[in-house]
N, C-alpha and C positions, 0 to 999 in steps of 0.2 A: 504494499500500499503505500501511496507517496502522499504526503501532506507538506504541501510549500516545498522547501527545499529538501526535505527529510524523506529517506525511504524509511518505513516503519515495519519490523519483522517479529514475529513471536520467537521465542528462543526456547526449547522445552529442554528441560534440566533435568528430567526423570519424574518418577510417581514416587508417592509416599503415602501413609494413611494414618489418620487421626481418628480419635473416639467420637463416633456419630452424635452421641448425645451433646458432648462437648461442642461439636460444631453447630447444634441447633439449638440450644439453650432449652427454653421451655416449651418448645416445640415437641408434642410426644413422638416416639418411634414410630408410631402407626403411621403417622404423615410422612415424615422425612425418608423412612426406609422404602417408601414406593418409588422413589426417583434415585435415592442412593443406596442401595443394598449394600448392607454392611456384611464383613466376614464373619468367622466364627468367634473374633473377639470384638465384635460391635465396632470395628473400624472401616471408614470409608475412604475409598481412592481418592486422592488429590493429586492434580498437577503441581508443578513449581515451575512455573510458565513465566519467563521473563521477556522483556522487550528489547530488541536492538533498534536505536535510532540512529541513522547513518546519513550524512551529509553536512553542509556548511562547514566544513573542515574539522567535523566532529564525529567519532563513533563511541554513541552513549549507551549504556546499559543501564536499565531500570531493573534494580534487585538482581540477585545471582543463585538462587535457589538453597539448598540444603548443604552444598558442597561435599568434601569427602574425608571429612575428620572424624566422623561417627566411630564410636566402639562397635563392636559387634553386638554388643549389647542393646545399644541404643538403634543401631540398624535394624534390629528384631523388633523392639518396642514400636518403631515408627514404619517398619516394612519399607524400608528404602529399597527402590527399585530402578537401577539404572541400565536396565537388560537392553533398553530400547533406546535411551538417549541420556546424555550428559552434558553439563554446562560447556565444556571445551570443545567437543566434538560437533556440539549444534552449533556454535559459532564457526566451527571450521567449515560446515556446511556452507556458510555464506562468504567464505573467504576471509574471515576475521580472526587473526591469533591473538592470546592473550597481550602481547606488547602493542597491538594494534589500537585497543581500547583507551580512548582518552578520559572518560569521564563515566563514574558509576554513581546512579542516584539510588540511594538506599532509602525506601519508602520507610521503613523504621528496622531495629534491628534484632527482631525475633529470628531465630535459628532458620527458618525455611525461606527468609527473605534475605538473609546477610551471610549465611554459611559460607557461600562461596566466595567471600571477600578475600578469603585467607588460604593458604594451604602450607603444607609441612616440606618444606625444602632442606636436605642436609641436616635434618633433625631440628629445624629451627621454623617459627611461624612467619612467614612472608606474605606481603600482598600477593594475589593471585595476579592482578594486572598491574605490572611494574612501573608503566608510565601514565596510569590513571588517577585522576584526582577523585576522591571519594566524597558524596555530600550528604548529610544528615541533620535534621533538625536539633538546634541546640538543646531545646527543651527536651528532646527526646534522649540525647545523650545522658543528660542529667538524670533523667530516670533509669536507663540502663545502667547507670553507675551505682544506683541505690534501689533496685527494682522491690515491689512490694512482696509480699507472702504471696499474694494470688497470681502474679505472672513471673515470679522468679525462676520457674522453670522453662519459660520461653527465651531467656538470655543465656547465649554461650559466650563467655568472654573472648575467647580465642578467636572468634569472628571478627572483633572488631578493635579490641584493644590494641593489636600489633599495627592497625592503621594509623593509630594516633602516634603510635613508637617510630614508625617510620616517616612520619611527617606528611602522609598523604591525605589526612582527613580533615575536611572543610565543614565547620559549623555554619548552618544557615538559619535564619529565623524569618517565620510568618510566612504569607502568599506574597508571591513576587515572580518575575521573571528570570529564570536562571539562564537560560540560553534564548536567543529570538526565536520566538513562537513556541517555548516551551514552559509552561507558568506552573507553580505549585499550589495545590488545593490541599489546606491542612486540615484534619480531622482529628478530634480528641476522644471518641467513643472507645473505639477497640483498645488503643493506646495513646499515651499523650504524644501529640504533635506527629502524627502519620502524614508523611506527604505523599499526595497523589499527584502525579505529573499530568498535564493536560497539554497535549501537541496540537496546534491550529493554526490553520492558515487563513482563517476567517469565514471560509465555507465548508471545511472539513475539520471536525474536532475529535480527537480520540482522549478518553480518560482512563487511565490506569487504575482500574478499582481496588488493588489490593486487597485487604481485609474488609472493607466497606460492605464490598458485594464479592465475596470469595469464590462464588458459584453462582450459578443460574438459578440454583434453588434457593438463594438469598435474596431474590428480589421481593418477595413479600416483607412489609414492613415488621411483623413478629419474628421473623426468622434471624436470630440475632444468636452469634456465638457466645457460649458461656466463657470463653477466653477475653470477652470485651469488658474492659473494667468500669465502663461508663455504658450500659446498654441501654440506657433512655436516651442519652446523647447519639448515640449510634441510630436510634431510630429518627430523630430529630433530623440528622445528617442525611439519612437515607431519603429523607422527604424532601428537603431541599436539593440534593442532587438529582434525584430522579425528575423533579419538576423541571430543572434546569436543562436535562438532557434530553427531556422529552419535547422542549419549547425550542431548544437549538439544534436538535437532531444529532447529538451526540453519539458516538460510538463507545460502548462501552466495553473495555478489556478485561477480561476476566483472568486472573492469576492462577487460581485453584481448580479451575471446573475441569474435570478429565477428558471431556469431548469438546466443548464449545470454546473458542478463542473470544468472542465478542457478540454483542448483541446490540440492537436498538430497542428503543422502549415505545409503547402505545398509551393511552388512556383508555380505561374501560370502567366498568362498573364496579370492578372489584380492586380499582386501583392502577397502578401502573403495571404493565404485563409485558411479556416479551413480545415485538414486533418481530424481528428478523434475527436469525443466528449467522453470525458472520465468519468469514476466515480472513485473516489477516495476511498471511503470508501467500 
């Protein structure tokens, strides 16, 4: 997909699984299991789909998946599966080597979004993309340094602390245009200062939905993850984004849906629902 000067491509980094009940919060199993069949451990399949933005002298990656640093125990818990795709090989399919990436926009620092930021090389943790600058909201960084009891398990310090140590991490604040045509939308329901990039040329706009709408099943307002630290704030944020996405015909990029890359929405008597399912690549 072309948006202004940018080529925008999905990057599949593999599949993983999380508890279905946690992914849908107060929504009963009888509803979410119809569209998200769980395995014998009640986990549902999720994508770790990132976004490559190439053009205007930049090679930008939005999020970088789970990475490769998991222990065997954690690989089993989260059912990590790289049999079909991984971050580096998926980038290579588009002619991009790690040294080509100029910038990495981290929506937030949970392990399934920032895990690929670092790797082990000669027994040491180093940035996966050696020439890149990594961007995260300053308020979110402050949270990651001292997470709460509720979200502590979502942060793995090896994913992001080496970025600071190597001098490649940049803190940004609030909603602003990071690069021409690429603006940050900040949400606080899932976690403090989650930044969602919006790529727009005035005619076509694509919102990287991250964990505001992790899958197509999370479109209905009550379908909010138990992982969210402020679920009522998430609902209000969903209302605002869906209204704007409908009015301005945004394409909504889905990071975790195992089948659907992106959607548009339409208004109905049940609220906003899926209009079209889209392929971005």
